[in-house]
N, C-alpha and C positions, 0 to 999 in steps of 0.2 A: 712426437712419433707416435704413430700409430701401430697396435699390437699386432702380432702376427696372425691372432684370430679375425681381427677385424680387416686386415688387410686380404686374408683369405675369402672371405664374405663377399668383402667387394669384388676381389676378381672373379668367384662363381657368380655374383649378379651382374658383372659388365660381360662376362661371357655370355649368358643367356640373354642380354639386351642386344649384343652382337649377332647371335645365329638367327632371331626374330626380328632383325634388321631395325629394330627400335632405335639404334645410334650407330655412327658410323666409327672406323678404326681410329680416326682423326680425334672425334669426340672421347672416344674412351681414354685416349692418351692423356687428353685434356683434362677429364676429371681425374686421373692419379695425379698428376703434375699440380694439382689445385689442391690434392689433400681431400677429393671428396668420393674414396672408396667407401667409407661409413654411411655418406648420405645416400650413394647407388643403393646399398645394401636394405638400407631401410625404406629406400623409395620401392625398392621391390615386393616386399613382405608386406608393406602396407596398402597394397594395391586394394581398393575397395570390393566388397562380396557383392558379387554381381546379384545375388537375391536380394539385395538391398535397394534394388531399382524395380520398381513396379511402373507398368506402362498400361495406358488404356487408350482406344482409338475413339476420339470425339465423336468424330464425322467422318463420314467415307463417301466415295462413288462420285467424286470430284472430275469436272472435265478440264483437262490440262492446268491444275492449280501451280502457279507461277510465286506468288508471295504470299505472305500472311502479316497481319498485323493485330497483334494482343493487345485488346483494350482494359483500362484499368480494372473493369468488371470481371476481367478473363474471358470476355468474350473473344470470338477472333474473326476479324475480317480477311477473306481469301478472295485474291485477284485468278480469276480464270481466263486463260491467254484469248478466246474468243469473245470476250468482253462481258462477262457475267460478273457481278462483285456478291460472293457469297459471305454471310452472317451465320457462326455458330453461335446461338444465343446460351452462355453458361448457366444462367438461370432458367429456364425451359429445356436445356438440353437438347434444342432442335436446330437443324441448317436450313434455311432458306436463301432467297435469291432478293436482295434487296434493291437492283439495279441490273442494268443492262448496257454498256455503253457502244457507242454504234463505233468501232474498231476495226483497221484493216488488221487481219490477224493472217495474211499471207506469209510464205516463207517462213521464219521464225519470229514474227512480228506480231502484235496483239495487245492486249492488257498485260502488262510485264510486270510493274511495281507498285506499291502499295507500303505508304508509312502512315503511322498515327503522329500528330504534332506532339511533341514533350510537353505540351501544356492542353492537350485535347481533354482533360475532365474538366477547364473551364471555357476552351473555346471551339471542342468539337471540329476540330480540321483533322482532315484526310487528303492525304497527297497520293497522286495517280499519275504513273507514267505510261503511255499507250499511243500506238500509232493511230492516228485520226483517220477515221473511215470518212471514204469519198473520194475525189480526186485530187486533192490538194495532198502531196507525197510529204508529210510531217508526221514528227511524234512529237506528243505534249506532255511536258510536266505541269499537272493544273492543281488546282487545291478545291475540294469540294467541303460542303460541313454536312455532316451525318449526326443527329441529334433525335434523342427520345425514339428511336427506330426509323427513322427517315433519312433517306440519303438525298438531298437537296442539289437535285443538278443545275436550278439556278443558280446559285451560289457558286458556279464555277468560277476561278480564278485562273488564267492562264499564267503562270511563270515564266514559261521557258518553250522555245518553238524549235525544233531541229530538223531540219529540211534533210530528207533520205530519200534513197534510189531505190525503187521497188520491182526491179528488172532483173535482180541476180540476186540467188541466197549468199552469205546469209550475214548473222552476228547481229543481234538487237540489243542484248545484255538487258537492260532495264532495271538494276536493283536499286531501290533507295533504301536511306537508312539516316540516321542523326546521330551526330556524336554528344559527348556530355556538355557542349558548350552551346547546345542549340542550332548547328549548322548542318545543313541538308546535303547529303552524299547522293551522287547518282552517277552510277555505271552505264558506259553507254557502247557497242560493239562498232566494229569497224567499218559494218553494213557494205563488204567487199565481196565482189565475184570470188567464191570460194570453188570454183568448179573447175576453172580454167587457167591454172597456174602452171600447167606442165611439170608438174614435181617439185617447184621450186616455191618461193614467196610471192605474195602478190605485189609486184613492182613492175607491172607492164604500162611502159611511156610511151607504146605506140600510138599514133593519132587514131581517134575513135574508140581507146579503150580505157577511158579516164576510170571506167566503173571496176577494173580490174589492177586499180595500184592503190594500194594502202598507203601509198605516199601523200595522196592527198585526202586522206582521213586520218589515222592512225598517227603519222609523222607529221601533220599539218597543224602550227599551233594558231591557225585560222578556221578550223573545223573543229564541231564539238563531239565529231564520233571517233570512237578508239579511246575513251578517256574515261578519267573519274572525275567529274565536276563537284564544287563543293561552294555553296551559296549560304546567305543567311536571310531566309524567308521574312517577309515584312507583314506585319497587320492587315495592310492594303490589298496584299495580293502581290506585290512586286519583291524584289529582292535585292541585297547588297553584296558588294565583294568584299568577304574578310579579310583580315590580313593574313599573309604567308601564302598565298596561293604562288603558281609557278611564274606566272607572267605579270607585266605591270598594271594597275586598275585602269591606265589610260586607254590599253588596247593597244599600244603603237608595236608590241610585238605579238600581238595575238589575243585570242580571248582570254579576259582574265578570268573566267569562272572556272577555268581547267586548274587541277590542282595535280593530276597524274595523266601522261599520255605516253603513248606507245604501246596501247593494248590492243588485242585481236577481239577478245570476246570476254569481258571483266564479268561473269556471269552472276555471282554472288559476291558479296563483300561484308566487311564487318570494320567497324572503328573502337580501336582499345579505349576502355573508358578512361584509364589512368594517364596514359603518356600521348594519346590520340593519334600511335600508328594505325595507318590504315591496312587491313590485309584484305586478298581478295583473290581467289582464281580464277585464271586465264585461261580458256580451253584453245587447246593447241591445233595447227595445221596437221595434214597431211602430206608430207614432203618426200622425196627421194635423196635428198641431200644427207650424205654422209655426216655422222655425229660422233660424239665421245662415247654416246651409247646409244647404238643404234642409227635411226635416222632424226633430222632434227625436225623432228612431230611431237616437242613437248607441251603435255600439259604444266602449268606453273601455279605455284603458291607462293604470291607476291607480297612483300611487306614494305610499305612507304615510310619511312623514320620523316621525311620531309617531302614537300612536293619535288616532282622529277620524272625524268624520262625513262620508261622500262624498256626501251628497245627496238618493239617490232613497227615495222615488219624488217629489221635489219639484224635484229639478233634474239635469241632465245636462251632458255635457262641461263647458265652461268656467263651470259655476252658471249656464249658460240656464236660466231656470225656467217649470216648466209653468202654465198659468193654471188658477186654482182652478175645477174644471168640478163643477156641481151635477148628478149623474145623475138626481137627481129633475125637475128642472125644465129641463134640457138648457142651461142659461146658463153663460157663463164668465165668472169675475172674475181680477182681477191676480192672479200668482203671489206665492210669498212672497220674502222678504227672506233672501238667503243668509248674512248677517251675522247672523242673528236668526231663524232658523228653528222653529217650533213644530208640535206635533203635538197637535192638540185632537180626535182623532176617538174617538169611542166605542167603537172597537175598541183604541184604545192603552192600555195597562195599564202602561208606564212614565211616565216623567218627560215633563212637557209642552216643556219649554223646552230644545232640542237644541242641542249645540254646532255651530258655523259650519261652514257647506259648505265641502268642500274640493274645487277643481278638477280635474280628469281632466288627466294629463300628456300623452296623446294622445288623440284622438276622432275619429271619422267615421262617418257616415251610408252610407246606401244608395246614393246618387248619388256623383259624384265629388269629391272633397276639393280646396280649393283649398289648404290648409293642408299635406297631405300626401298629392300626388297619387299617389306611389308606390303607396298602400296599394288602389288600383282602387275598383271599385263592384260592388254586388249585394249579397246576402246576405251576412252577415256573422257569425265568433264570433272574439272577439279572445281572445288568450292571451299570458300573460307567463313567459318561462322566465330561466333563471338571467342572472346579472350574472358577468363572466366576469374574473377575474385571473390575471396570468400567474404570480406569485409564490406563488399556491396550489398551482402544480404544478410544484414545480423540478426534479423528476428525472422528470417523467414523459415518455415515450418518445414519445406522440402530441399534448401540450398544443397549442393554438391557438397561432399566430402572435401576437407582441405587439402586434400590429395592433388585435387584436381588446381590447385590454387595458382593462378598465372599462365595456366597452359592454354592452349590455343585449340578450339576444334575445328578440325576440317574435316571435309567427306568430298566422295566423289559419286554423281548422280549415277554415271553408268555401270563401273564396280560396285556399287550398292554399299561402299564401307564408310566410315566414320573413325578417326583417329583423334588421339588429344595429342599433341605436340608440345613440347616441353622447351622453354626458350631459358637463355640465361637472363641476368640483369640488364643487359643492353639490348638485350632482344635478339640474339643470335640463337640460332637453331643448336637443340642438343640433342634430342631422342624423341621418338612417337611411338605410340602403342595404340592398340583398338579399342574406342569409345562404344561400349553399351554393343558389343557382337551380338549378344543373345535377342538383340530387337529385329532381325532379320528384315530392315527397312526396306520397301520397295523403291527404290531411284528417290533417295533423299533429294527433297528441292529447296527447301529452307530450312534452317536451324536458329531457333533464339530463346533466351532465359527470360522467363517471366518474373515480376516482382515476387511471387512466393517461392522463387526457387527453382521452380519446374522447367525442365526443359520441355519446348515444344518442337517437333520437328513435321514438318509438311512434305508428304510422300507423294509422289506424282504418279506411281503405278505402272503396270508392266508395259504397257503399248504407247507407242510413239502417237502423237496428234490424236489422242481419244480420249474418250471417257472410261475412266478404268475403276472396278471397283476394289481393286485393293491400293487406291489412293486414298490420303485421308489426313486428319491430324491426328497426332500422336503426343499424348502427354505424358513425360516419364514422371517419377518422384522418387526421391531418396529418402530415405529415413533411418536413423538411428535408434538403437534400444530395440523395445517390442513394437512390432508394428500391427497396426489395426488389420482383423481379417478384412477382405472382401464380400460383401453380403450381395447375393443374387439370387432372385426369387421365379420361379417357372410355373405359371399358373395356366393350364389346361383349358380353361376357359373364364374368360370376363366378362360374359354377356349370356343369359340364356332365360328360358322360362322357368320356373320354379315346378317340382320340387329342381335345383341345380348341383349335382354332384361334381366338386370339383376336385382336380389333382393339385397339390402344391408340392414343391420341390424345392428344396435350396442345394441339389447336387452341385451346381457350378460356384457355391461359395467356396473361398478358398483363404488360406492362411501361409504367410512365406517365412516364418518363423518355424526351423525344424523342433518337431516335439510337441507343438502346440494341439491342444485336442479341441474341437469345434463343438458347441452345444448349440442348439436351433429352437428357437420360441416363437410360435406364432398368435399372434393376438388376433381374433375375429368378434368384434363388438367386445363384450365381456368377458369373452373365454379366452383361454391361454391353454395353448396346443404344443408340447413338447416334440422334437423329432425332426431329423431330417427331411423326410418323405411323409407326407399326411393325406389324407382323404377326410373332405367336410363336405356335408350336404347341407344347403341354404334350404330351408324349407318354407320360407315367408318371402311375398315380395319386396323388394330394398336394394338401397345401395349400401353396401357394405366394404369398409375399409379394412384390409388386410396390412399387418405389419410383422415382417419378418425381422428377428435380432439375432445376429449370430455374435457369440462372445468365446474368446480363447480362454487358455488356461491361465493366462495373467489378469483377464477380467476386462480385457480391451474389447469395446462392442463395436459391431458395424449393422447399421439397421437399413431397411428399402421398404416402402409402402407401395402397396397395389388398391386397384378400387376394382369391386365386381358387383354387376345390378344384375339383379334378379328379377323377372316378372315377366320379361319380354323376350320372345326368341327372335335372332333376327331374321329376316325375310332371305329367301333364297331366290336366285334369279341365274337362268341359263339361257343361253343362245346356242339354237341348234341352225347347222345348215349342210349342205351336201356339197358347196362350194368350196372352194380353195380358200383357207383363213388368213394365209400370210401376203397374197398377191393380188394386185387387180389388172385387170386386163380390158383394154378400152373396148367398148362398146358391149361388153357382156353383162348378163345378168347375173345378180348375187341374190341367192335364196335365203330367207331367215325366218326361224320360229321362237318366239321369245316365251319361256315355261317361268311361271312366277308362283311358289307358294310361301305362305304366312301360316304358322302355328295359331295366332289370335284371330288374325283377321277373317271374320267369315260373313260375307262373302269379300273378297277382294276389293277394294276401291278402286276404279278403273282411274278416277282422278288423280291417284298417285302413282299411277304408272306414265314412265317417261319412256319413249321411245325415240330416238333421233339417228339419223343419217347425214352425214357430212362430208363433204370434200373440204380438207384443210390445204392449204398451200405451201404445208412445211409437212417434213417427215421424220426430220432427225431428233426435234426435241419434244416427240410423242409422251413420253412416261410422264415428263412434268404437265404435260398440257393436261393429260388425262386423269391426272391425280388432283388437279384442279377440282373447286367445287362449282364451277359454272353449268348451267344446265344446257346454254347453248354455246358448243364446242368454236363456233364460230369465231368467238369473241375470247376464248381462252386466252390468246397469245396477246390481244390488247388488253386484256385484264392485268397480264403480268406487267405488262410496260405501264399502265396506269398505276400501279401498286408501288411500282419503283420510283414515281414521282413523287413530289412535295403535296400533290391534291389531297392526298387522302388526311393531312393535317386539318384542313378545313372543310372537308365533304366527307360522311360515311355515304353507304345505299341507302339505308332506311331513314334515320333522324336527322334532323338539323342540329349542325354543328356551329362554327363559327361561320360558316357559309351553310346554303342548302343541302339537303339532301341530294342523290345524284337521283332518286325518282323524282322527287319535286322537280327539278330542271327538266326532267322528260316529260311531266305532267305539263308545265307551263308552254313549251314549245313544241309538243305535239300538234302535228297538222300544220304548222307555221313554217312552211318550206322555205322563205327569205331568211326569217331568223336562225334557222338551223343552218343555214349555209353561211352565216357570220360568225358562229361557235368555232369552228377550227383557229382561224384569225386571232379571235379574242383569246384563245388558250395559250396561242405563241405569244402573242404582243402583253396579255395582261389587259386589267380595265377595273374600274367601279361602277358604283350606282343602280344597277340593276336589282341588287339584294340588300342593298346596306350601304354603310358609307367603308366597310373594311376591303382593301382592294386585292383584288387576284393578282399573284405573281405574275410575271411573264415565263414563259418557258422557250428560249430563244434557241436551244438546243433541238428542238423537234422539227422532223418534217413537215411539210403540209400534210402529206401521206399518213402518217401518225396522228396528229391533231384531227385530221378527219375520222380516221378510224377510231380514236379514242370519242369524239362525238355520236358516232353512230353505235358503241358500247354504251354509252350512256341512254340514247334515244330506246334501245332495244330493252332497258330494265322495266319498261312499262307494257311491253310486248306482250300479248297472251301466247304462252310457246304452246305450240301443238304437236302432239304426238303421234306417230306412226302407228299402225294395227300390230296386234302381236304376230300374226302373220303375212308376209310379204315379199317382193322380190323389186330391187333395187338396178336400174341401167346406169353402168359405170361408165357413164360420158364426160363428165364434170373437169377429168384431168387434161384432156385433150389439147393439147398445143399448150399446155402449161409447164412446161420440163419435167424431171424427174426426181423432186424432192417431196411432192406431196403425199397426202395419203386418205383414205376414204375411213371414216370411223363410225361403226353401228355401236350405239351406247344404248342399253338397255338400265334401267333400275326402278325399284319402288320403295317407297316408303311408308312403312306400317304406321298404324294409326297410335302407337305409342300405349302405355297403361300408365294408372298413377303412381308406380313405382319405377316407372324408366320412360324417358323421353323418346318419341318415335325415333325409329332405327330405319336407317338406307343401307340396300344393297345395291351394288351397281356393278354391270361386266361389260366387257365390251370387245369386238373384235376389230384389229385394224388392219389393214389392207396397205401396202406401201409397194414402191415401183416395184418390179421384178428385174432392175437392173440394179444390182450392187456393185459397188467399188470393192474390189479385192481388199483392198487395205483397211478397210472396215471388219477386218475377223475378229472374232471373240478370242481365240486362242491359235497361238502359231508360232512358227520359228524361222522366219524369213526376215528380210529386211525391207523397208518401206522406203520409196523413194519420193521424195515431195515435188509437187508441181512447179517449175519454173521454166524460165525462157529456154533454157538448155533442154527442156524434157519436152517443148512443145505445149508448156502449161499442162503436160499428163502426168498424175502421181498414179503408181504401181506398184506390185511387189516384185522384188528381185532377189538374189542370191539363194533362188531355189536350187537346192540339191537334193540327190540322191537320200530315202528317208526323210525329208521335212514336210510338213503339212501346215494347212491352215483350216480353221474350224470355224463352221456359223451355227450359231444356236435356233434351236425350234424353227425350224423350217417348215413349213406345209407343203408335200408334193405331191397331193392330192391332184390328179388330172394335169400333171407335168409331164411333157413328152420327152424333153430335150433340154439342156444347159449348153448355153452358147458362150465361149470364152474369148476373150479378146485378148491374142497371143501375139509376141514379138520372139522370134527366132534371134537367142543373143547367147549361143552356149553348145555343149553338147546334144541339147534335145532329151526326150525319155518320154517317160508314159506318164500321163494325168489320170488317176483313180479317184472315181467318186465312191464314199463309203458312209456308210450310216451309224451313227451314235458310238462308233470309235474308230480309230487308225488301223484297228484290224478286224472292223465289223463288216455286214454284207456288203459286196461292190454291187453296184446299181447301175454302173455306165463308167465308161472309160475312152482316151483318146491318146493317141502318140504323135509328139511334137517332132519334127525333124529337126536335125541341127542346123547352124548356123549361125552367122556372126554380122549382127545389122550395125555398121558403123553410125551412121544417123538415128538418135535416139528418139528423134521425132516421127518417123515413119517405119515403115515395115510392120505394123500392126496389122494382124488378121484374124479372123471370126473363124473359131472351130469349134463345131457342134459335138455335142457329145448328146447321145441318144439316152434316154435312162428307162429301166423297167419299171413298170406299172406300179407305184407305191402310192399307200394314203395314209395320212395323217400326220403330225408334225415330229421332226426328227432334226437332231444335231448332223450337220451334213459335214462328212472331212473330205478335203480334196487331198491326197498324199502324192508324192511327186517320187519318182522311180526310175533310176539309171543306174544299175550296179556294177555295170561295167566303167563309170566315170565318176570321179569325185570334185569335179569343178561344177560350176553353176550351168543349168540345163537351158533356161529361158526366162522371159518376164511375160506378167499376166496384168493386164490393166482392170479388166471388170469381168462379170457374168449377167447372162440374162436368162431368166426361168421363162422356158417357152410353152403355151398351154396346149393340150390337146383340145379338139374340140368340143366347144362346151355350147348351151343353147344362148341365141342371141334373140333381140325384142323381134 
């Protein structure tokens, strides 16, 4: 018998959990009936102190990061949806692109999944799942070798190929993970038309509507979509079927790879390391079907204790059935029995009698949830992360506290929360509570626990289908007892002429233990200076190491080092022009004047001036191109492709390695037209004999065009680069007839002569001229919706849900010589006013237009160009488009793109 005090404490604790939505009323009764009141009281009182969690952003600025793989050295590989494979190097603390796969990234497809083999330390295998680029409509699960910093595309082994449709949006899923037995799991979406379901589930059995029938994918045992697959990879790149999958190995009832079927979009999943339970978040539909809570549009957190059918497209949540809807007659009939579901669709190629449907573990709709009020309301995208066990990290320095032992971590991408779910010994739901709410992660996309106990979170960022500055890899550490301080040094100047006066600050250093007083010590050469902020003058040329050590009151220390180079001032390079510095306009002249100054070089060396003006056939990846070290920008993209291949393992630019240097190859074939024409074929097929006995591996994944581009890049390395004069005019004619993605770049650089104490320093600057046509969904900030391009929209993407007071912002646009902005608008709502403002939503208005009301039924048509005259404005500004209609609270219109129109500018 428990004491009255214990009973009271338990009651108060249970009341707290009930009010915050952590547990249900049914579970509260279960707690008391099992005599667990004291355990609940202890649980509430022992929640970890949030200040013991420290976090840091390891890398940021990803372009749609989808999944990460943590390597044994705590480096992290990140798959970006458009095909880039990024590496955060834990030793160099640096982010780089190691490969770029040719993927189909339309709709929601692309490079979606990545996982490191459990034996990566020995075999260096990485698994990727992606939509294959080109005309073959398939998604591939493939294995590659990543070793010594080189991603070997030639090592590709395709384990699995899944046919897909690319006509309608959506649902690709694509998450990869291994269990403790070395089995590989892949989640796949239903790949079914989600746009034309008439408020119901996608079960359209009419002729010609196969792509709108999820019974042909999710509920089809002969189709790999809408599933969780489980296989055993083999060393030769094949796979076997493990014991215990849903269907027989012989394929008599369907694909034996299937472990779970009946999924819609099982976007994120994990496997319990101890009992093998599979958890996943399934992103729900938008229907008008009435349900126990609102509408039958639930997102789900699912738990598979064994293989099975999880209901879709017949059931959601606790096996609530969709009515049988006849898309021909528009009539409803009763739904199916979850104990005996059948698939009689003409689009089903598998068995008709399906296993009994399994209910979800947690489910919630768009409105508030009575069962789980903590999950909030609105749009949703449920995801399931790992189950944490303390004893799996016995000596891990940053392991989570035992409070989280056995808890399942879940999160929601759209609602931006993370939760810790408590389960009983059988895996039944008990309660949930916020997990790390202080982080405020912007759209959590993936969550994993590293071997040292740290939690890694991949943040997608604010805007959909975009590169976001607030995306990133976040590392979370937990520590008991006294925590080490965090040492951060801020240095005003890291290079300069002598004497060099430098301000050094430890202001950003911190400590998470209350009451700890920090002391700061700077070591410069043999001198030691104490203080949070100091000033130091370097009198002599040289390279100086500066070490900051921060010590707390308990004696715990943290250090950070920096390097200062004294004796050579960095050159100053600027470009002056009276032309527009943001946009190009065909057949107009662009004037420029390059101004260079250097403190040490008297006079300036003309040989070290490099000025180039190039038209690049791409414009959306300019930032990474312009940060590259290439002097010739025409080959910047090709050089990135080359560096992503295994070629650099055998060839360096300057010196001989296993193979000859690239410059030696260029020298050998210089002027030999026939030999040069054969090089692309040799790059693709491989070969040996010309430079020794070591064979050159083939690169069958390269296209002929890519191989030709690599050949041209190699041959350019021996060419003498010509520099433009310091002052000139360039005709903008190269873009004509080449689409809207290209860009002109004027780049100017100067490399000084260096000094005995400092290597030569290079300063460069550039002006990039982009197309005057900008898609509205490429905004920098805004609060509208983005509609992606599909067959249903005529493959046009645009912004929608434009209401009174909403806005979009475009950063740093030059309005010099701009007379008007033309908007492509569709009347689809109440109509209203578009106000163009400078530098803020309340900034100076430079133009406006009023759009009439209207209702366009066909989203493919009805687009009209509306011109907004612009007041004469000079220089670069943040440009805001503010939408106004104070008489309406509904959507006003759609906008596809804008085009900046020039005033008269001099032509040739």
